[in-house]
VEXDREN-2710 file (C-alpha; in Angstrom, 1 decimal):
% VEXDREN-2710
k/r/px/py/pz
1/MET/125.8/125.0/121.4
2/SER/122.6/123.7/119.7
3/GLU/122.2/124.1/115.9
4/ARG/119.7/126.8/115.0
5/PRO/116.5/125.4/113.4
6/LYS/116.5/125.9/109.6
7/THR/114.1/128.3/108.0
8/PRO/111.4/126.3/106.1
9/LEU/112.0/126.5/102.4
10/LEU/108.8/124.9/101.1
11/ASP/106.8/127.9/102.3
12/THR/108.8/130.1/99.9
13/VAL/108.0/127.9/96.8
14/ASP/104.7/128.4/95.0
15/THR/106.0/127.7/91.5
16/PRO/109.1/126.1/90.0
17/LYS/110.4/129.6/89.3
18/ASP/110.6/130.1/93.1
19/LEU/112.4/126.7/93.4
20/ARG/115.1/127.7/90.9
21/ALA/116.0/130.7/93.1
22/ILE/117.1/128.3/95.9
23/PRO/120.8/127.5/96.2
24/THR/121.6/124.0/95.1
25/ALA/123.1/123.2/98.5
26/ASP/119.7/123.8/100.1
27/LEU/117.7/121.4/97.8
28/ARG/118.2/118.5/100.1
29/GLN/116.3/120.4/102.8
30/LEU/113.5/121.3/100.4
31/ALA/113.2/117.7/99.3
32/ASP/112.9/116.6/103.0
33/GLU/110.2/119.2/103.6
34/LEU/108.4/118.2/100.4
35/ARG/108.3/114.5/101.5
36/THR/106.9/115.4/104.9
37/GLU/104.2/117.5/103.4
38/MET/103.2/114.8/101.0
39/ILE/103.0/112.2/103.8
40/ASP/100.9/114.4/105.9
41/ALA/98.5/115.3/103.0
42/VAL/98.0/111.7/101.9
43/GLY/97.5/110.7/105.5
44/SER/94.5/112.9/105.7
45/THR/93.0/112.1/102.2
46/GLY/94.3/108.6/101.3
47/GLY/95.6/108.0/97.8
48/HIS/98.8/106.8/96.1
49/LEU/101.7/107.3/98.4
50/GLY/104.7/105.0/97.7
51/SER/105.2/106.0/94.1
52/GLY/105.2/109.7/95.0
53/LEU/107.6/109.3/97.8
54/GLY/110.0/107.5/95.4
55/VAL/110.3/110.5/93.1
56/VAL/110.6/113.4/95.6
57/GLU/114.2/114.2/94.7
58/LEU/113.6/113.6/91.0
59/THR/110.7/116.0/91.0
60/VAL/112.8/118.7/92.7
61/ALA/115.7/118.1/90.3
62/LEU/113.5/118.2/87.2
63/HIS/111.8/121.4/88.0
64/TYR/115.1/122.9/89.2
65/VAL/117.0/122.1/86.0
66/PHE/114.4/122.3/83.3
67/ASN/112.3/125.4/82.4
68/THR/108.8/124.1/83.2
69/PRO/106.2/124.7/82.0
70/GLU/107.9/125.6/78.7
71/ASP/109.6/122.3/78.9
72/ARG/106.7/119.9/79.0
73/LEU/107.0/117.5/81.9
74/ILE/104.8/114.4/81.6
75/TRP/104.4/111.9/84.4
76/ASP/103.4/108.4/83.1
77/VAL/100.2/107.2/84.8
78/GLY/100.4/110.4/87.0
79/HIS/99.8/108.7/90.3
80/GLN/103.3/109.7/91.4
81/ALA/102.7/113.4/90.7
82/TYR/101.6/114.6/94.2
83/PRO/105.1/116.2/94.9
84/HIS/104.8/117.8/91.5
85/LYS/101.4/119.3/92.4
86/ILE/102.8/120.7/95.6
87/LEU/105.6/122.5/93.8
88/THR/103.4/123.8/91.0
89/GLY/101.0/126.1/92.8
90/ARG/98.6/123.5/94.3
91/ARG/100.0/123.1/97.8
92/ASP/97.0/125.0/99.2
93/ARG/94.7/122.4/97.7
94/ILE/96.7/119.2/98.2
95/ARG/94.4/118.1/101.1
96/THR/91.5/118.0/98.6
97/LEU/93.1/115.2/96.7
98/ARG/90.6/112.7/95.2
99/GLN/87.7/114.5/97.0
100/GLY/84.7/115.9/95.2
101/GLY/85.6/119.3/93.7
102/GLY/89.3/118.8/94.7
103/LEU/92.5/117.9/93.0
104/SER/92.6/114.8/90.8
105/GLY/94.8/111.9/91.9
106/PHE/96.4/112.1/88.5
107/THR/97.7/114.8/86.2
108/LYS/95.0/116.8/84.5
109/ARG/95.2/119.4/81.8
110/SER/92.4/121.5/83.2
111/GLU/94.0/121.7/86.6
112/SER/97.3/123.4/85.8
113/GLU/99.6/124.6/83.0
114/TYR/102.2/122.4/84.6
115/ASP/100.1/119.4/83.7
116/PRO/100.5/119.5/79.9
117/PHE/99.0/116.0/79.4
118/GLY/96.4/114.1/81.4
119/ALA/97.2/110.6/82.4
120/ALA/96.0/107.7/84.5
121/HIS/96.6/104.8/82.3
122/SER/100.1/103.5/81.9
123/SER/102.8/103.8/79.1
124/THR/101.5/106.9/77.3
125/SER/104.1/109.4/78.4
126/ILE/106.8/108.8/75.7
127/SER/104.3/109.1/72.9
128/ALA/102.9/112.3/74.3
129/ALA/106.3/113.8/75.0
130/LEU/107.4/112.9/71.5
131/GLY/104.4/114.8/70.2
132/PHE/105.3/117.9/72.2
133/ALA/108.9/117.7/71.2
134/VAL/108.2/117.3/67.5
135/ALA/105.6/120.1/67.6
136/ASN/108.2/122.4/69.1
137/LYS/110.7/121.4/66.5
138/LEU/108.2/122.1/63.7
139/GLN/107.2/125.5/65.3
140/GLY/110.8/126.6/66.0
141/LYS/110.2/126.6/69.7
142/SER/112.9/125.6/72.2
143/GLY/110.8/123.6/74.7
144/ARG/111.5/119.9/75.3
145/GLY/109.2/117.0/76.0
146/ILE/110.2/115.2/79.2
147/ALA/108.6/111.8/80.0
148/VAL/109.0/110.2/83.4
149/ILE/108.1/106.5/83.0
150/GLY/108.3/103.7/85.6
151/ASP/109.9/100.4/84.9
152/GLY/106.5/98.6/85.2
153/ALA/105.1/100.8/82.4
154/MET/107.9/99.6/80.2
155/SER/106.1/96.2/80.0
156/ALA/103.6/97.7/77.6
157/GLY/104.4/97.7/73.9
158/MET/103.2/101.3/73.4
159/ALA/106.4/102.5/75.2
160/TYR/108.6/100.8/72.7
161/GLU/106.4/101.9/69.7
162/ALA/107.1/105.5/70.8
163/MET/110.8/104.9/71.4
164/ASN/111.1/103.4/67.9
165/ASN/109.9/106.7/66.4
166/ALA/111.7/109.0/68.9
167/GLU/114.8/109.8/66.8
168/GLN/113.0/112.4/64.8
169/ALA/112.6/114.5/67.9
170/GLY/116.4/115.0/68.4
171/ASN/117.6/116.5/71.7
172/ARG/114.1/117.9/72.4
173/LEU/113.0/114.5/73.8
174/VAL/114.2/113.3/77.3
175/VAL/113.0/110.1/78.8
176/ILE/113.5/109.4/82.5
177/LEU/113.3/105.7/83.2
178/ASN/112.3/105.5/86.9
179/ASP/113.5/102.0/87.9
180/ASN/111.9/101.3/91.3
181/ASP/110.6/97.7/91.2
182/MET/112.1/95.5/88.5
183/SER/115.7/96.0/89.6
184/ILE/116.9/96.0/86.0
185/ALA/119.9/98.1/87.0
186/PRO/123.2/97.0/88.3
187/PRO/124.1/98.4/91.8
188/VAL/124.4/102.1/91.7
189/GLY/127.1/104.1/93.5
190/GLY/130.0/106.4/93.0
191/LEU/131.4/104.6/89.9
192/SER/128.0/104.6/88.1
193/ALA/127.4/108.2/89.0
194/TYR/130.8/109.2/87.7
195/LEU/130.2/107.3/84.5
196/ALA/126.8/108.9/84.1
197/ARG/128.2/112.3/84.5
198/MET/131.1/111.5/82.1
199/VAL/129.0/110.1/79.3
200/SER/126.5/113.0/79.6
201/SER/129.1/115.7/79.7
202/SER/129.7/118.2/77.0
203/GLU/133.3/117.1/76.7
204/TYR/132.4/113.5/76.1
205/LEU/129.6/114.4/73.8
206/GLY/131.8/116.8/71.9
207/LEU/134.5/114.2/71.5
208/ARG/131.9/111.7/70.4
209/SER/130.6/114.1/67.8
210/LEU/134.1/114.9/66.6
211/ALA/134.9/111.2/66.3
212/SER/131.7/110.6/64.4
213/LYS/132.6/113.3/61.9
214/VAL/136.0/111.9/61.4
215/ALA/134.6/108.4/61.0
216/LYS/132.2/109.6/58.3
217/LYS/135.2/110.5/56.2
218/LEU/136.3/106.9/56.3
219/SER/134.7/103.9/54.6
220/ARG/131.1/103.0/55.4
221/ARG/132.2/99.8/57.0
222/ILE/134.8/101.4/59.3
223/HIS/132.3/104.1/60.2
224/SER/129.7/101.5/61.1
225/THR/132.2/99.4/63.1
226/LEU/133.3/102.4/65.2
227/ASP/129.7/103.3/65.9
228/LYS/129.0/99.8/67.1
229/ALA/132.2/99.6/69.1
230/GLU/131.4/102.8/71.1
231/GLU/127.7/101.8/71.5
232/TYR/128.4/98.3/72.8
233/THR/131.3/99.4/75.0
234/ARG/129.0/101.8/76.8
235/GLY/126.3/99.3/76.8
236/MET/128.4/96.7/78.6
237/VAL/129.4/99.2/81.2
238/THR/126.0/100.8/81.8
239/GLY/123.4/98.3/80.5
240/GLY/121.9/100.6/77.9
241/THR/122.3/98.6/74.7
242/LEU/118.6/98.0/74.2
243/PHE/117.8/101.7/74.4
244/GLU/120.7/102.6/72.1
245/GLU/119.2/100.2/69.5
246/LEU/116.0/102.1/69.7
247/GLY/117.8/105.4/68.9
248/PHE/118.3/106.8/72.4
249/TYR/121.5/108.1/73.9
250/TYR/121.5/106.2/77.2
251/VAL/122.8/107.7/80.5
252/GLY/122.8/105.8/83.8
253/PRO/122.0/104.2/86.0
254/ILE/122.1/106.9/88.7
255/ASP/120.8/107.2/92.2
256/GLY/117.5/108.9/92.0
257/HIS/117.6/110.1/95.6
258/ASN/121.1/111.7/95.4
259/LEU/120.6/115.3/94.2
260/ASP/124.4/115.7/93.9
261/HIS/124.2/112.9/91.2
262/LEU/120.9/113.9/89.6
263/ILE/121.4/117.6/89.0
264/PRO/124.7/117.5/87.1
265/VAL/123.5/114.8/84.8
266/LEU/120.2/116.6/84.1
267/GLU/122.1/119.8/83.4
268/ASN/124.4/118.0/81.0
269/VAL/121.4/116.5/79.2
270/ARG/119.6/119.8/79.1
271/ASP/122.6/121.4/77.4
272/ALA/123.5/118.5/75.1
273/GLU/123.0/118.5/71.4
274/GLU/122.8/114.7/71.3
275/GLY/119.4/113.2/71.5
276/PRO/116.9/111.8/72.2
277/VAL/118.3/110.9/75.6
278/LEU/117.2/108.2/78.1
279/ILE/118.3/108.7/81.7
280/HIS/118.1/105.6/83.9
281/VAL/117.3/106.6/87.5
282/VAL/117.1/104.1/90.3
283/THR/114.7/104.9/93.1
284/THR/113.0/103.3/96.1
285/LYS/109.2/103.2/96.2
286/GLY/108.0/104.5/99.6
287/LYS/111.4/106.2/100.2
288/GLY/111.7/108.1/103.4
289/TYR/108.7/106.8/105.2
290/GLY/109.4/103.7/107.3
291/PRO/105.9/102.0/107.2
292/ALA/105.8/102.4/103.4
293/GLU/109.4/101.1/102.9
294/ASP/108.6/98.1/105.1
295/SER/105.2/97.3/103.4
296/ALA/105.0/94.7/100.7
297/ASP/103.2/97.0/98.4
298/LYS/105.2/100.1/99.5
299/TYR/101.9/101.8/100.4
300/HIS/101.0/102.0/96.7
301/GLY/97.4/103.0/97.3
302/VAL/96.2/103.7/100.8
303/PRO/93.2/104.9/102.7
304/LYS/93.6/107.6/105.3
305/PHE/96.3/106.7/107.8
306/ASP/98.1/107.8/111.0
307/VAL/101.2/109.6/109.9
308/VAL/103.1/108.8/113.1
309/THR/102.4/105.0/113.3
310/GLY/101.5/104.3/109.6
311/GLU/98.4/102.5/110.8
312/LYS/95.7/102.6/108.0
313/ALA/92.2/103.7/108.8
314/LYS/89.9/100.7/108.9
315/GLY/86.4/100.8/107.6
316/LYS/83.5/99.0/109.2
317/PRO/83.5/95.2/108.5
318/GLY/81.3/94.4/105.6
319/PRO/80.5/92.0/102.9
320/PRO/83.5/90.6/100.8
321/ALA/84.8/92.7/97.9
322/TYR/83.5/91.6/94.5
323/GLN/87.1/90.9/93.3
324/ASN/87.7/88.5/96.2
325/VAL/84.4/86.7/95.5
326/PHE/85.5/86.2/91.9
327/GLY/89.0/85.1/92.9
328/ASP/87.9/82.6/95.5
329/THR/85.1/81.2/93.3
330/LEU/87.5/80.7/90.4
331/ALA/90.1/79.0/92.6
332/LYS/87.5/76.6/93.9
333/LEU/86.2/75.8/90.5
334/ALA/89.7/75.1/89.3
335/GLU/90.2/72.4/91.9
336/SER/88.0/70.1/89.8
337/ASP/88.8/71.5/86.4
338/ASP/92.4/71.7/85.3
339/ARG/91.5/73.6/82.2
340/ILE/90.7/76.8/84.1
341/CYS/93.5/79.4/84.2
342/ALA/93.7/83.1/85.0
343/ILE/95.3/86.0/83.3
344/THR/95.9/89.4/84.7
345/ALA/97.6/92.5/83.3
346/ALA/99.7/93.7/86.3
347/MET/96.7/93.8/88.6
348/PRO/96.6/90.5/90.5
349/SER/95.3/91.8/93.8
350/GLY/93.0/94.3/92.2
351/THR/91.2/91.6/90.2
352/GLY/91.3/88.8/92.8
353/VAL/93.7/86.7/90.7
354/ASP/96.1/86.7/93.6
355/ARG/93.7/84.4/95.4
356/PHE/93.6/82.1/92.4
357/ALA/97.4/82.2/92.2
358/LYS/97.9/81.0/95.7
359/ALA/96.0/77.8/94.9
360/HIS/97.0/77.4/91.3
361/PRO/100.3/79.2/90.6
362/GLU/101.1/77.2/87.5
363/ARG/97.9/78.3/85.9
364/THR/98.2/82.0/86.8
365/PHE/99.7/84.4/84.3
366/ASP/100.6/88.0/85.0
367/VAL/101.4/89.5/81.6
368/GLY/102.4/92.9/82.8
369/ILE/100.8/96.1/81.5
370/ALA/100.0/94.4/78.2
371/GLU/96.3/94.0/77.9
372/GLN/96.5/93.5/74.1
373/HIS/98.9/90.6/74.5
374/GLY/96.9/89.2/77.4
375/VAL/93.7/89.0/75.4
376/THR/95.3/87.3/72.4
377/PHE/97.3/85.0/74.7
378/ALA/93.9/84.0/76.2
379/ALA/92.6/83.4/72.7
380/GLY/95.5/81.0/72.0
381/LEU/94.9/79.1/75.3
382/ALA/91.2/78.8/74.4
383/ALA/91.9/77.6/70.9
384/GLN/94.0/74.8/72.5
385/GLY/91.3/73.6/74.8
386/MET/91.9/75.6/78.0
387/ARG/89.3/77.6/79.8
388/PRO/91.1/81.0/80.3
389/PHE/89.7/83.9/82.4
390/ALA/91.1/87.3/81.4
391/ALA/90.6/89.3/84.5
392/ILE/91.0/93.0/83.5
393/TYR/89.5/96.2/84.7
394/SER/86.8/97.6/82.4
395/THR/88.8/100.8/81.7
396/PHE/91.9/98.8/80.9
397/LEU/90.2/96.3/78.6
398/GLN/89.5/99.3/76.3
399/ARG/93.2/99.1/75.4
400/ALA/92.7/95.7/73.9
401/TYR/89.5/96.2/72.0
402/ASP/90.9/95.2/68.6
403/GLN/92.1/91.9/70.1
404/VAL/88.7/91.3/71.6
405/VAL/87.1/91.8/68.1
406/HIS/89.8/90.3/65.8
407/ASP/91.3/87.5/67.9
408/VAL/88.4/86.4/70.1
409/ALA/84.9/87.4/68.8
410/ILE/85.5/86.8/65.0
411/GLN/87.0/83.4/65.8
412/ASN/84.3/82.7/68.4
413/LEU/86.8/81.5/70.9
414/PRO/85.6/80.8/74.5
415/VAL/87.7/83.4/76.3
416/ARG/86.1/84.4/79.6
417/PHE/86.4/88.1/80.4
418/ALA/86.1/89.0/84.1
419/ILE/85.5/92.7/84.0
420/ASP/86.3/94.3/87.3
421/ARG/85.6/98.0/88.3
422/ALA/82.5/98.1/86.1
423/GLY/80.6/101.3/86.6
424/LEU/81.7/104.4/88.5
425/VAL/84.8/104.1/90.8
426/GLY/84.7/107.0/93.2
427/ALA/88.0/108.8/93.9
428/ASP/89.8/107.4/90.8
429/GLY/87.4/109.4/88.6
430/ALA/86.7/109.3/84.9
431/THR/90.0/107.7/83.8
432/HIS/89.2/104.5/85.7
433/ALA/85.5/104.4/85.4
434/GLY/84.1/101.3/83.8
435/SER/81.6/103.2/81.7
436/PHE/81.7/101.6/78.2
437/ASP/82.2/97.9/78.4
438/ILE/78.5/97.0/78.0
439/THR/78.4/99.1/74.9
440/TYR/81.6/97.9/73.3
441/LEU/81.1/94.3/74.1
442/ALA/77.3/93.9/73.5
443/THR/77.7/95.2/70.0
444/LEU/79.9/92.2/69.0
445/PRO/78.5/89.1/67.4
446/ASN/79.1/85.9/69.3
447/MET/79.6/87.7/72.6
448/VAL/77.7/87.0/75.8
449/VAL/77.6/89.8/78.4
450/MET/76.5/89.2/82.0
451/ALA/76.3/91.7/84.8
452/ALA/76.2/90.7/88.5
453/ALA/73.7/92.3/90.8
454/ASP/75.3/91.0/94.0
455/GLU/78.1/88.7/95.2
456/ALA/76.0/85.5/94.9
457/GLU/75.1/86.4/91.3
458/LEU/78.8/86.9/90.6
459/ALA/79.6/83.5/91.9
460/HIS/76.9/81.9/89.8
461/MET/78.1/83.9/86.7
462/THR/81.7/82.8/87.3
463/TYR/80.6/79.2/87.3
464/THR/78.4/79.8/84.2
465/ALA/81.3/81.3/82.4
466/ALA/83.6/78.4/83.3
467/GLU/81.1/75.9/81.8
468/TYR/80.4/77.9/78.7
469/ASP/82.4/76.7/75.7
470/ASP/80.3/78.0/72.8
471/GLY/82.1/81.3/72.4
472/PRO/83.4/84.4/74.3
473/ILE/81.6/85.4/77.5
474/ALA/82.0/88.4/79.8
475/LEU/80.9/89.0/83.4
476/ARG/81.1/92.5/84.8
477/TYR/81.0/93.5/88.4
478/PRO/81.7/96.7/90.4
479/ARG/84.4/98.0/92.6
480/GLY/84.1/97.5/96.4
481/GLY/82.1/95.3/98.7
482/GLY/79.0/93.3/97.9
483/VAL/75.5/93.9/99.4
484/GLY/75.6/91.1/101.9
485/VAL/73.9/88.3/99.9
486/PRO/75.3/85.0/101.1
487/ILE/77.1/82.8/98.5
488/PRO/75.5/79.3/98.3
489/GLU/77.6/76.2/98.6
490/THR/76.2/74.9/95.4
491/LEU/76.5/77.2/92.4
492/GLU/73.9/77.5/89.7
493/LYS/74.7/77.3/86.0
494/LEU/72.5/80.2/84.6
495/GLU/70.5/79.8/81.4
496/ILE/72.2/82.0/78.9
497/GLY/70.0/85.0/78.1
498/LYS/67.5/84.6/80.8
499/GLY/66.7/87.1/83.5
500/ARG/64.8/86.8/86.8
501/VAL/61.9/88.7/88.3
502/VAL/62.7/89.6/91.9
503/ARG/59.3/91.2/92.6
504/GLU/56.0/91.3/90.7
505/GLY/53.8/94.3/90.1
506/SER/51.4/95.5/87.4
507/LYS/51.9/99.2/86.4
508/VAL/55.7/100.0/86.4
509/ALA/58.4/97.6/85.3
510/ILE/62.1/98.3/86.2
511/LEU/64.5/96.3/84.1
512/SER/67.8/96.4/86.0
513/LEU/71.2/95.3/84.8
514/GLY/74.0/94.8/87.3
515/ALA/74.7/96.4/90.6
516/ARG/71.9/99.0/90.4
517/LEU/69.4/96.3/91.5
518/GLU/69.4/97.4/95.1
519/GLU/68.5/101.0/94.1
520/ALA/65.8/99.6/91.8
521/LYS/64.3/97.8/94.7
522/LYS/64.4/100.9/96.9
523/ALA/62.7/102.8/94.0
524/ALA/60.0/100.1/93.8
525/ASP/59.3/100.5/97.5
526/GLN/58.9/104.2/97.1
527/LEU/56.7/103.8/94.1
528/GLU/54.5/101.2/95.9
529/ALA/54.1/103.8/98.7
530/LYS/52.7/106.2/96.1
531/GLY/50.2/103.5/94.9
532/LEU/52.2/102.5/91.8
533/SER/52.5/98.7/91.6
534/THR/56.0/97.9/90.5
535/THR/57.8/94.9/89.0
536/VAL/61.6/94.6/89.3
537/ALA/63.5/92.4/87.0
538/ASP/67.2/91.5/87.2
539/MET/68.0/91.1/83.5
540/ARG/71.4/89.4/84.2
541/PHE/72.3/89.5/80.5
542/ALA/72.8/92.5/78.3
543/LYS/73.4/90.1/75.5
544/PRO/71.6/88.0/74.5
545/LEU/68.5/89.7/75.8
546/ASP/65.7/87.9/77.6
547/GLN/63.2/88.7/74.8
548/ASP/60.4/86.7/76.3
549/LEU/60.6/88.5/79.6
550/ILE/60.9/91.9/77.9
551/ALA/57.9/91.2/75.7
552/ARG/55.8/90.0/78.7
553/LEU/56.6/93.1/80.8
554/MET/56.0/95.5/78.0
555/ARG/52.6/94.0/77.2
556/SER/51.5/94.0/80.8
557/HIS/52.8/97.3/82.2
558/GLU/52.2/100.9/81.4
559/ILE/55.8/102.1/82.0
560/VAL/59.0/100.1/81.4
561/LEU/62.3/101.6/82.7
562/THR/65.8/100.2/82.1
563/VAL/68.6/101.0/84.5
564/GLU/72.3/100.3/84.0
565/GLU/75.6/101.7/85.1
566/GLY/77.0/102.0/81.5
567/ALA/77.1/104.5/78.7
568/ILE/74.5/104.9/76.0
569/GLY/74.4/102.0/73.6
570/GLY/74.0/99.3/76.3
571/LEU/71.0/97.5/77.7
572/GLY/68.5/100.4/77.1
573/ALA/69.5/100.8/73.5
574/HIS/69.3/97.0/72.9
575/VAL/65.9/96.8/74.6
576/LEU/64.5/99.7/72.5
577/THR/65.8/98.2/69.3
578/TYR/64.2/94.9/70.1
579/ALA/60.9/96.6/71.1
580/SER/60.9/98.6/67.9
581/ASP/61.7/95.6/65.7
582/GLU/58.8/93.6/67.3
583/GLY/56.4/96.5/67.4
584/LEU/56.1/96.4/71.2
585/THR/56.3/100.1/71.5
586/ASP/53.0/100.4/69.6
587/ALA/51.1/98.4/72.2
588/ASP/48.5/100.0/74.3
589/GLY/49.2/100.1/78.1
590/ALA/46.9/100.9/81.0
591/GLY/47.5/104.6/80.5
592/GLY/46.8/104.6/76.7
593/GLY/50.2/103.7/75.4
594/LEU/53.4/102.1/76.5
595/LYS/56.0/104.5/77.9
596/VAL/59.7/103.3/77.7
597/ARG/62.5/105.1/79.5
598/THR/66.2/104.3/79.7
599/LEU/68.5/105.3/82.6
600/ARG/72.2/105.0/81.9
601/LEU/75.4/107.1/82.5
602/PRO/75.1/110.6/81.0
603/ASP/77.1/111.6/78.0
604/ILE/79.8/113.3/80.2
605/PHE/82.9/112.1/82.0
606/ILE/82.1/112.2/85.7
607/ASP/84.8/113.6/87.9
608/HIS/86.1/111.9/91.1
609/ASP/83.9/112.0/94.1
610/ALA/82.2/109.7/96.6
611/PRO/80.5/106.9/94.6
612/GLU/77.1/107.8/96.0
613/LYS/77.4/111.3/94.8
614/GLN/78.6/110.2/91.4
615/TYR/75.5/108.0/91.0
616/ASP/73.4/110.9/92.1
617/GLN/75.0/113.0/89.4
618/ALA/74.4/110.2/86.9
619/GLY/70.8/109.9/87.9
620/LEU/71.0/106.3/88.8
621/ASN/70.0/106.2/92.5
622/ALA/66.5/105.4/93.8
623/PRO/65.2/109.1/93.9
624/GLN/66.1/109.6/90.2
625/ILE/64.5/106.3/89.2
626/VAL/61.3/107.4/91.0
627/GLU/61.3/110.8/89.4
628/THR/61.8/109.4/86.0
629/VAL/58.6/107.2/86.5
630/LEU/56.7/110.2/87.7
631/LYS/57.7/112.3/84.7
632/ALA/56.6/109.5/82.4
633/LEU/53.2/109.7/84.1
634/ARG/52.7/113.4/83.7
635/HIS/50.9/112.9/80.4
636/ASN/48.1/111.5/82.5
637/SER/47.3/114.1/85.2
638/ALA/45.1/111.8/87.2
639/ASP/47.9/109.4/87.6
640/VAL/50.3/112.1/88.6
641/GLU/47.9/113.6/91.2
642/GLU/47.3/110.1/92.6
643/ALA/51.0/109.3/92.7
644/ARG/51.9/112.6/94.5
645/ALA/49.0/112.4/97.0
END
C-alpha cells in the first residue's frame, strides 16, 4: 500500500509564530519544503543561492526555539537570509528578490520587523547583536541578540573586537558560528552532538556554577587553576579555547543540518544563565541541491537558472568584464616586472585577481575580509620597493579609509588602488554601490584618481599605475562588461592629470569622468540634432584636474557640464572650486555669461534595480544630460526656441 502524500506544511507558515505550532517531529518536512521553495524562487530571479541552502535547517531551528522578533536575529552579510524571509511573512514576494521595487537581496530594516539590522557587508553582526543585548539589559527587557556569522566573516578583525567586549551582555548574547567553508571543526557526529548537548545542558551548567561558587571560597590561585582546567579540558575536546579566552561559553561543533541535534542545544542555550554563548555549527554550502553542491563556488551568486538541470541562464556574448580586463592586463605587465603584486580582500574572482593568481601565485595575496590589513600590508610592500595593487570594491574600500589616509597618503607611498564596482551596481543595491570613492579619495593630498571610460582606457590606466612611483594612485572602473573598445597590444602610459577631447564643438562642453562617456556622446548627438554644437571631453583624472583643458573649454563655450557616477564632492565640486579660484565663472560666454552645471549621483541611497533604471533615477543617462543643457539655456528664450524647434 502506497504511503499517503504528506500535507504541505510551508503553506501553513506565515510568521515564526505559526512555525512554533508545528510538532518538532514535522520540522524535517518543513525544512525540505523550505529548501525547495528557495531553489525555485532563486531559479526565477537569480541571486545568492548556496549560502541560503546551507542554513535552511538552522533558520527553522532558530525561529522555532527563540522568540523572534523579540529575540533579535541578525544575519551577518544577510545574503543567506532568503529562507528567513520566506518564514517571516515575505514568501508571497520572494520572487521579487533583487528586482526593482521588490525584496532586497540582504536584510533590511524597512522591509520587516524580523530584520532588526540591515547588513550586506561582512562581520558586523556580533557588534550589532551585542548592542541589542546590552540595550535590553539596560531597559530590563528579556530579548536576546542572536548573531549568525559565517566562518569567512571571522577573518575580519571587527568580529573579534565585538567578542572582546561581549562579556557585559551576559546570557542575552548568542553567537552562531556557521562553519561552512574553512573546515575549522573536527568531524562532527554522534559523539560531538552528545558533548554539545551535555555542555549546554542545565545539569552541566548548574554543576559548573556550583563548582565555581565552591572554588571562590578557596584561595585565588586554586580558583584560577580550576577555572583554567575546566576551560582547557573542554577546549581540547571541542576546540573552543579561543572563544573561551574571549569570554564566550563555547558549545559545539554540531551538525547544522540535523534538527535532532540543533534544537536541543538551542533550547539549552535559550534557557541557560551562562553567557555569552557561542554555538559552533557545521553546515554545507549549497546543501540539498546537487548542482550547487557539485559546483566549485557552491552557486554562491547565480543568474536565473533551470531548477531541474541547474543550468544557468546565459546572456548574449559581449565585451569582456572590466574586472577581467584588469586582471589580464596586470598579469601581462607582471611578466616583465617582478615588483608587481596583487592583493585582494576575499574577492579574487570579483576583482580579476584570480587571473593574476594563475600566472603569478607567489605574488598574489588574499588577506580575507580584512581590508584594513590589506591596505596597510600594501603600504608595507610599497615602502620596501614592491609595486602592490590593492584590488578592492569601492564599497569595501570604505572600511579601510583610515589606513588609506594614515598609512598610505600621509606617507606618500605608491600603493595602487584598483577600485572595482565603481558607480551603481544594479541588483545588489545601495550597500554595494561604489558611490563615494571619487569624493573620499580626491580630497586627499598626494592621491591621483583615474576613472576608466572603457576597457581600453582601463588597460592604459593599469599600465600607468604600474609605472607610477611618485605616490598613491587609484583607478576606478564599473561592474559588468565593457563597451566593445578593442584593447591595443601596446599600452599607453598616460600623462598624469591630462584628459582627452573625443569630439569638438563650440557651444556646449560635456566633461565626463569614467563610464558615463558613452551616455555623454549620445547626449552630444541629440544636442547636435537640436543645433547645439557640443564638445565631449573624457577627463580621465578626477585628481589632478586637467586645468588647461577646463580653462580652454570654459572660455570657449557657453555651457560646461560635468558628468560623473559618484556622490557630491567629486569631479564637479573640484571643477567648480578651480573655476572659482581662477575667476573662470565670471567670464562672458556666447549667451552673456558662462553657465556651469554638475551632474552626479543624487543625495540619496538608490535601491536595487536594473542599472539602466538606476542611472535614469540618478539623472545620468543621455536624456537627463540633454535636459540639463536645455534648462541651462532657458534664460535665453531664443536659444530655447531654437533648440526645441
